C-alpha positions, 0 to 999 in steps of 0.5 A, a space after each residue: 304175815 310180813 316176813 313170809 313175803 320175802 323170806 323162806 324160813 323153811 328154806 333157811 332151816 333145810 340149809 341149817 340141817 344140811 351136813 356141815 362142809 368145810 365152808 358156808 357161804 351166805 349171799 343175797 344180802 345187804 350186809 351192815 358189817 360194823 367194820 369202819 374199814 369195810 362197812 357194807 358187803 353183799 356175802 359172808 363165808 364161814 368155816 365149820 368152826 364158825 369162824 368168818 373167812 371172808 366178808 365182801 362181794 358175792 360174785 367174788 366169794 362165790 367164785 373163790 368158795 365154789 364148793 361152799 354150802 349156801 345160805 340164801 338171805 333172799 334179799 334180807 339185811 344182815 347185821 352183826 349179832 345184837 349184844 344187850 350189854 346189861 340184862 337179868 337172864 334169870 329174872 327174865 326166865 322166872 317171869 312166866 311163873 310170876 304175875 305180870 303187873 307191867 302196864 297197869 294203870 291202876 291198883 284196882 287193875 293190879 288187884 284184878 290181875 292178882 285175884 285171877 292168878 290166885 285162883 290157880 294157886 293152892 291155899 297159902 302159896 306165895 302170890 309173886 308178881 312184877 312190873 307195877 309202877 305208881 307212876 302210871 297210876 292216878 294218884 301216883 303215890 306208893 300203895 299200901 299193905 291194906 290195899 292188898 289185905 282185903 283181897 288176900 288176908 292170909 295168902 303172903 303176897 310179894 310184888 316187885 316194882 318195874 325197876 326191880 328196886 321196891 317191893 309192895 307186900 301184904 301184911 301176911 308177907 310181912 309176918 314172914 319176915 325174920 323181924 318186925 318191920 315196924 318201929 324206928 330202925 332201918 336196914 342197911 342199904 334200904 328203906 322200910 316205908 312207915 307211917 309213924 313206926 307202922 310199916 306201910 308194905 313198901 320196901 325199898 332196895 335193901 329192905 326188900 330182902 326182909 321179906 323176899 328171903 322168906 319166898 321158897 327159892 327155885 330148885 336146881 331144875 327150875 333154875 335151869 328151866 328159867 334160864 332155857 326160857 330166857 335164852 329162847 326170848 333172847 335169841 328170838 329177839 336177835 340177841 347173840 350175847 348177853 351181859 348178865 348183870 349180877 349172878 350168884 355163885 349157885 346159879 353160875 354153877 347151873 349155867 356151867 352145867 348147861 354150858 357143858 351139856 351144850 344147852 347155851 345158844 348164845 354168848 354170856 358174859 356173867 357178872 359176879 354178884 359182889 354181895 356173896 360168894 360169887 366174887 370170892 370165886 371169881 378171884 379164886 380163878 384169877 379174875 376171869 373164867 371161860 368155857 371152852 365153847 366160848 358161850 359162857 364166861 365170867 370176868 367182871 363183878 357187879 356192885 350196887 351203889 344206889 337204888 332207882 329213880 322211880 322209887 326215889 332210891 337214886 342217890 342224888 346231890 341235892 333233894 328230890 324236886 318232888 320230895 323235899 329232904 330225900 336224897 335217895 339211898 346208898 345201897 352199899 356204904 362207901 366203906 363197904 364199896 371201896 373194899 369190894 372194888 380194892 378186892 377186884 382190882 387185886 384179882 384183876 376182875 373188871 368192876 361194873 357198878 350200878 349207879 343211877 343218881 348224880 351222887 352216886 356216880 360221883 362216888 363211883 368215880 371218886 372210888 374208881 379214881 383212888 383205887 386205880 391210881 396210876 393204873 388208870 391208864 391201863 386197859 381196866 375197862 371198868 363200867 359204870 352200869 346206867 350213868 343215868 344222872 350224871 353231874 356235867 362236870 363229871 362226864 369227862 372223868 369217865 374218859 380220864 379213867 378210861 371207863 365205859 358207860 353202859 346205859 339203856 336207851 329205853 330208860 329214857 323213853 320210860 322215864 321221861 313222863 315223870 323224870 323232870 318231876 323228880 330232878 327238875 330241868 337243870 339236872 336233866 342236862 346230864 341225864 341219859 346224856 348219850 351225845 354228852 358222853 360220845 363228845 368226850 369220847 366215852 365208849 357206850 355199851 347199850 343194853 335194856 335192863 331186861 326184864 325191867 324193859 323189854 328184852 327187844 333190842 329194836 326198841 332200844 335202837 328206836 329209843 336211842 335214835 328218836 327219844 320218843 315213845 312208840 306213839 311218836 311223843 314228844 314231837 322231835 324227841 325228848 331233849 333231842 340233842 342227845 339222840 344218836 344216829 342210826 350207826 351209833 345206836 346199832 354200835 352200842 348194841 354191837 361193837 361197843 357192847 363187845 368191847 365192854 366184855 373184851 370180845 372186840 376180837 371175837 364179835 361185834 362186827 363182821 370181818 374175817 377172823 371173828 366169829 359168824 354171829 349175826 342176824 337176818 332182818 326183813 328190812 334195813 334199819 338204816 333206811 326204813 322209817 324211824 317208827 319202823 325200826 321198833 317193829 323190826 323182827 329177826 328173820 333168823 339169828 345165828 351164832 358160830 355160823 349156825 342158826 339158833 332161832 328161826 322166825 315162825 311162818 305166816 301160819 304161826 308155827 315154827 318150822 
């Protein structure tokens, strides 16, 4: 295995298990600090509380901290701990209990996977899956309940689309809804696909809950187990922090219990779900709450403006290029949205709004401007989550309102095969437009939107740098003028994400006074071939100066 050539995970673990001394010295490394004043170093020193004391030359720090315990990085590359600025931890942790439909290239392939899993379930139990994408199928059309009914006439089936903004269900599942899905009515913030007055089995955005509410909820024990699985996946990917986009109050209470028990290995920045009691609770805390350990905090509220582009729920200023008469969905009414934003502003919570389409982004900008007023000059750091398709005239407004664009590079490379069909060429000029935001000096925070995309941040860095898929297509990159440099890509996953969570004085760089959160890699992402960035694997992940992950040895076992 490639990792075993230059590194000994056993040796690193042995050091990590030694009794803590006053200081620890990491040496024999090339360190990219992301500190503009001192960008490169060869050693780190931190105290037993996990605070960096010194970053600099190995020979000098060995002399100054002669009594420090030593971590030998064995020639590895060290970068600040990577932070995913937009993910969904509980959804990631529940994937193991669902049928993975990702990458399926036909409805027949979906059915084969479902049948294999259904054979393991008791009669009548819900069959739940995720990850289907009609854009990968030959017909590129939404499926139908009838496709599922033949195989599953009695068992309810609920399948989330890859973006999480549409569901495909069978007739048995639709019968579980509290009201008939047939007729001429539509739910607030959603759409039931119908032929005539009959529901087809595809539910968009706000319509999903009509069926999903009938699925038995997770118990407290199942919720905590799902979080543990998500934490393990995150630190194995080199993440030392996640901005968890939208958490219910009940789920946050479980996280509080886990934090108190010392069970959270990375830093979680939770965004309250604005559609339930979580925002009210956050306001009761004065707009922010933090666990004493620093591993769990909440200071933001997650709101929704529209749906997703792949399911034609993104709200556009003009019709979809491939569906005349459709301009997408407003998941939240403008009135209800403004009420929520005003409430968050009153209690000094950060506002983070999901906005994909150009109409949704404009409505968010208009609302932020109206609510903030003269307070727009303050350090609010309100966020637009995704900022995916933005009218060119609106991009400078992000800077004027001192907003943060929280964007996901892999969305561009996932969407590029069909985005032009949805939008036409003209609107793509403001789509996934990272350099346009940088030009306007808008802070960027990069993430993945996992589990919509992979939790692996190296795929995001690769996508940002190349704007190509893993096969190197298209040559030169998709709208290559929007590619970012390696430094800009890494900044988006480190200091940019830290700034978006008001944590720039704690994490995001390796400099004295900040936390010893870092990742040891087997190769240098700043110098290897661009395609090799996607294949980089963490040798180890460290939070507060303690290893929270070690890569398996070449024999396939974790020490």
